[in-house]
N, C-alpha and C positions, 0 to 999 in steps of 0.2 A: 616902078614898084610893079611887082607881077598883077597880071588878072588874071580871071577864070574864064570861061567860056563867055559868061554874060557881061564879061567887062565890068564884073565889081571888083574892089580892091580885094586881096587876101592879105591879112594881118599875119604875117610870118612868126610873130612873136606868139599868139595864140593858137598856133599849131604847134610848135615846138613844145609850148607849154603842157598841151594836151598828152602830146606825145611823152613826156616826163612824168606826168601824173599816172598815163596808161602804165608805162614800165615800172614804176614804185607800187602799183596796186598790183601788178602781176609777181613781182618779187617779194612782197607781202604773204601773195596766197603760195608762192611756193616755199616761203619759209613755213607758213603754218602749217601745210602738208607734210613738211620733211620732219619737222617737230613732232606731231602727231603719229608718224610711223616711227619717231624716234623712241616715242613713250610707250607704244605698243609693243616692241622689241625688248624693251628693257625694263619694263613694267616688274617687278616682282609677282610670283605668282603661286598663289597656294599650291601645296600639291597633295595628293592623296595618300594619306597615311598607310592604307590598305592595298592601294593599288586598284582595287576592282569594288563594285559596289557589292552589299551582301543583302540578299533577296528573302524578303519575309512574307507572310501571310498576314494581314490583321484585319481581323474581324472578315476574312473572306476574300478581300482583296490585296492585288499585290504591293509590295512597298519596297522600295529600293533603298537601302542607307549608305552614303557615302561618305565615310570620315576625312578631314583634311586638316592638315598642321597647318594654321596661318602663319602670317607675319609673328614674330616675337622678338623683342629686344633683347631679352640675355637667355641664355640657355639653361643657365643654374636657376632657374624659377622654382620655388616650393611647390610639391604638391603636382609633380608630372606622372601621374599614373598611366597605366596603358599607353606609352609612349605618347601621350598627349600632353601638352601644356595650354595654361591660358593663351587663348587668341586661337585655340583650333577650334572648329565648327564641325557640324553635321547637318550632311543634306540630307532630306526626306522627300521621296516623290511616292504620294500616294493620293489614290483616287482624282481629283481635278486640284489638289494641293501640292506645292514643291513649297518645303521651309526649309529655311537656313538656322539653324540653331545653335548659336553659339555656347562653348564650354563653359558649364557653371565652375567656380573655386570650391566646391563643395569637396570634402576630405573622401576617400575610397575610389571605388571605381568611377570613370568619368563619366559625367552625367551632362546634359545638354538642355536647354532650355531659353524660350526668348518672351518669360512670362506667362504666355498662352498654351504651350506647346513643351510637354517634357518627354525625354528619350534618357533610357539608361539601360543597360545590357546586363545587370547583375548576372543573369543566365545569359550568357550568348546566344542559346536556340530559342528562348523566349523573353525579348526584350520587353522593359515597360514605357507604355507609349500611353500619355495623358493627356487629355485638352482640360488645360485649367479654370475655365468660364465656370461661374457660376457652381453648382455641385459639379465636381470634377468627373471627366468621362474616362474610363480605363477602355483602353480598346485592347484586345486580346491578341495576340502575335505569336505566330510561331516561323522557326527558319523553314523556307522552302528547300526540300532535297533532291 
């Protein structure tokens, strides 16, 4: 039986067992990393419908509005105005806030709301921006030129 430097017997089965465990653990880690990378590369991504942020001044502070068409199962969904469909969303960056407002299913010009915040551009140069808590607070907005 093999021995170590201090003449204690070495259990060959336990060494090969530990090696096998390490190899399985390494394979699992490699598979997990590979799957994570695959999901990152193949995940469907929303795309900006306008291509760039629109810039506004709301109550004197800069606001960026970016419209995205989200994932949608069917192309022929009714009420697809302004090249948006249910599943679309608007990202608003204003003051210390970054809001992602889903498109409502209201008829007419596209509107976006999460139940607390409301955004709609009936007049593209003066969009409606409202906080719907307690007494609704309307913020005056105008397009930056």
